[in-house]
ZAMARGU-4260 file (C-alpha; in steps of 0.2 Angstrom, whole numbers, plus 5000, padded with zeros to 4 digits):
<rodrens>
0) 5843/5575/5428 | 5829/5577/5416 | 5822/5569/5400 | 5811/5574/5386 | 5798/5561/5382
5) 5785/5559/5369 | 5767/5553/5374 | 5754/5553/5361 | 5758/5567/5349 | 5765/5579/5362
10) 5782/5581/5371 | 5785/5584/5389 | 5800/5588/5399 | 5801/5578/5415 | 5811/5575/5431
15) 5810/5563/5445 | 5794/5565/5455 | 5785/5577/5442 | 5767/5575/5440 | 5761/5577/5422
20) 5744/5575/5413 | 5745/5566/5396 | 5733/5559/5384 | 5724/5543/5390 | 5735/5528/5393
25) 5728/5510/5394 | 5733/5506/5412 | 5723/5505/5428 | 5726/5517/5443 | 5741/5512/5454
30) 5750/5503/5440 | 5767/5506/5434 | 5770/5510/5415 | 5786/5512/5405 | 5787/5526/5393
35) 5800/5521/5379 | 5799/5536/5368 | 5814/5546/5376 | 5820/5560/5364 | 5834/5567/5376
40) 5842/5564/5393 | 5852/5576/5402 | 5862/5572/5418 | 5875/5584/5425 | 5883/5591/5410
45) 5881/5576/5399 | 5867/5577/5386 | 5862/5562/5375 | 5850/5565/5360 | 5841/5552/5351
50) 5839/5549/5332 | 5824/5551/5335 | 5823/5540/5351 | 5837/5534/5363 | 5839/5516/5363
55) 5837/5507/5379 | 5831/5523/5388 | 5815/5523/5397 | 5805/5533/5410 | 5795/5523/5423
60) 5779/5531/5429 | 5765/5527/5441 | 5747/5530/5435 | 5739/5541/5449 | 5722/5544/5441
65) 5711/5542/5425 | 5701/5558/5422 | 5693/5570/5410 | 5700/5587/5407 | 5690/5604/5407
70) 5677/5608/5395 | 5682/5616/5379 | 5669/5625/5369 | 5669/5627/5350 | 5656/5640/5343
75) 5653/5645/5325 | 5642/5660/5320 | 5637/5666/5303 | 5631/5684/5303 | 5614/5687/5294
80) 5612/5669/5291 | 5602/5663/5306 | 5615/5649/5307 | 5626/5645/5322 | 5632/5630/5332
85) 5640/5626/5349 | 5649/5610/5353 | 5658/5605/5369 | 5672/5593/5372 | 5681/5585/5387
90) 5698/5576/5383 | 5702/5559/5392 | 5718/5562/5402 | 5729/5551/5413 | 5739/5559/5427
95) 5756/5551/5430 | 5770/5553/5443 | 5787/5551/5436 | 5796/5537/5446 | 5813/5535/5438
100) 5823/5539/5422 | 5833/5525/5415 | 5847/5528/5403 | 5852/5512/5392
</rodrens>
């Protein structure tokens, strides 16, 4: 059984006991959260597709860690202009363990 969920502006394919890193969620470490934006659920040979989301379906996950991603550098250079800049960014992330997929 697997599901496709939407967290933030991204979509993830998840199964039970998967560990995923998503955009920061407002939950403390060790807490359970419910992800309600379920786009698709497949169990055995039966597939249910939402329009856009499945009603009553949710994915339960446990927050393992609040963390920051790796550094991403952005660099812009203009030739012959003596002009350049470099910026760094580290994204806030939440690591989740998928506990259960519930179909309404």
